[in-house]
C-alpha positions, 0 to 999 in steps of 0.5 A, spaced: 504 538 529 503 543 523 495 542 522 493 543 515 489 550 514 484 550 508 486 556 503 481 559 500 484 563 494 481 568 488 478 566 482 485 567 476 480 570 471 479 578 473 487 577 475 488 574 468 484 579 465 487 586 469 494 583 468 493 582 461 491 589 460 496 592 465 501 590 460 498 592 454 496 598 457 504 599 458 505 598 452 501 603 449 503 608 454 511 606 452 510 608 444 505 614 446 509 617 451 515 617 445 511 619 439 510 626 444 515 626 447 518 632 443 512 637 445 511 635 452 515 636 458 522 632 461 519 630 466 511 629 464 516 624 459 520 621 465 513 620 469 510 616 464 516 612 462 515 609 469 508 608 470 509 604 464 515 601 466 510 599 474 505 596 469 509 592 466 512 590 471 506 589 475 503 585 471 509 581 469 509 579 477 501 578 478 502 573 472 506 569 477 500 568 482 496 565 478 496 557 479 491 551 475 489 545 481 487 539 477 482 534 481 486 531 486 491 535 486 493 540 492 498 547 493 502 547 499 502 556 499 509 559 503 510 567 504 518 567 506 518 560 510 511 561 513 505 556 512 500 559 509 494 554 507 494 549 502 488 550 496 486 543 495 480 544 490 480 543 483 479 550 478 484 556 476 486 561 482 490 567 483 494 568 490 499 572 493 505 572 487 510 572 493 507 565 495 511 559 493 507 554 491 508 547 492 506 541 489 503 534 493 498 529 489 493 527 493 491 521 489 491 514 492 498 511 489 500 503 491 507 499 492 510 493 494 514 492 499 522 491 498 521 495 492 528 500 491 528 508 490 533 511 486 533 517 487 534 523 481 540 526 480 542 533 476 548 537 475 552 543 477 546 547 474 540 543 477 537 540 471 535 533 471 539 528 468 535 521 471 528 522 474 527 518 480 524 510 479 522 505 484 523 498 482 519 491 483 518 489 489 522 483 492 519 479 497 523 480 504 527 475 508 524 474 515 524 469 521 517 468 524 515 467 531 518 460 530 524 461 527 523 458 521 526 463 516 520 465 511 520 470 505 513 475 505 511 481 501 505 486 501 502 491 498 499 497 500 494 503 498 495 509 501 494 516 500 495 523 502 491 526 507 495 531 510 499 536 505 502 540 511 504 534 515 507 531 509 511 536 507 513 539 514 514 532 518 518 528 513 523 529 508 521 525 503 514 522 505 514 517 499 520 514 501 518 515 509 511 510 507 515 505 503 521 505 509 516 504 515 511 500 511 518 494 510 519 495 517 511 494 520 512 487 515 518 484 518 515 486 525 508 483 524 511 477 521 515 475 526 510 476 532 506 470 528 507 462 525 508 461 518 502 456 520 499 454 526 495 447 528 491 449 534 487 455 529 491 460 533 492 465 528 497 465 523 500 468 516 497 462 512 492 460 516 489 467 517 489 471 511 484 476 513 486 477 519 493 479 518 492 484 513 488 488 518 493 487 522 498 490 517 494 496 516 494 498 522 501 497 524 503 501 518 497 507 519 501 508 527 508 509 523 504 514 519 500 518 522 505 523 524 507 524 517 500 525 514 498 518 510 492 514 511 492 507 508 487 504 504 488 498 504 495 493 505 495 486 502 499 480 503 502 479 496 506 474 497 508 468 503 513 463 502 517 458 506 525 460 504 528 456 499 533 453 504 528 450 509 522 449 503 524 442 502 524 440 509 517 443 510 513 440 504 516 435 506 513 435 513 506 438 511 505 432 506 506 427 512 502 432 516 496 431 511 498 423 510 497 423 518 491 427 517 488 422 512 488 416 515 485 418 522 479 420 518 480 413 515 480 410 521 475 413 525 470 411 519 472 404 519 471 404 526 464 407 526 462 402 519 465 396 524 460 398 529 454 398 525 457 392 522 455 388 529 449 392 531 447 390 524 448 383 526 446 383 534 440 387 532 436 383 526 439 375 529 443 373 523 449 370 526 451 370 533 459 371 534 463 369 540 468 374 542 473 370 538 470 370 532 468 377 533 474 380 533 477 375 528 471 380 524 473 386 526 480 385 524 478 383 518 474 388 517 480 394 519 485 391 515 479 392 509 477 398 510 483 401 513 488 398 507 490 403 502 491 397 496 484 393 494 483 387 498 483 380 494 477 375 498 481 368 499 475 362 500 475 356 504 473 351 500 474 345 505 480 340 507 482 338 501 
């Protein structure tokens, strides 16, 4: 594992001034030496020209050590393959011109799982023909714990917190985040049911718990890459098309049964209250047969899904 080392470079304004002055001095020395070449010995002239060339070359090479670091950006410094440190503070700096300065973004980024990445293409000369692109996310089809095929996708928010691990531990940390997030989401969906009737954790009924667990699962896979998961949320969740109609009918049936259960519970309570009031106020005395008939009629009236129409007995014809 590569631990990130904070590198504190010197400010770049003084080296910039010295490099420019060195080049101006080299130009002035060259013309001055050429103009007085006939009146001076050959050795001194050669020495002055050599000094001018060294100053010009030194000033030119020194300019390659200047770097400008924007906010929430970093530079990883390598010297002939050896890691020297990372510059993570914004500013204008100067470092060893022979350092390899790899730029890396520390900004917060997000993506949706199920997206595909198209790598950049280059020609024989190394010129980039097409930039690296990432398509929009598409839901992934996976079986939940009960074996039901579901479509699921998530939005993952992440950022780089260790520049050394992000560059040296994995080949392409952006692609690594996408692949590992997709794998963690599929594993999570297979461990929980889509829906639950006994109040256990489910994909549809426990959104916050599922999102928190998804963030932990992804973070465990990305610790070695220097990535921190800021937030993860389920963005799409539905049954697969081949079973969506059947599952909708089952949900409707469950809703009807639950509604009928509530209606029966309420109707039984109302019948019990009516009988208690009749007996308490001595309005009418009912034998067991009439009590049963009254209970039957009240339950029919209260539990029916249609309006009842009373039939009044006017006596024998």
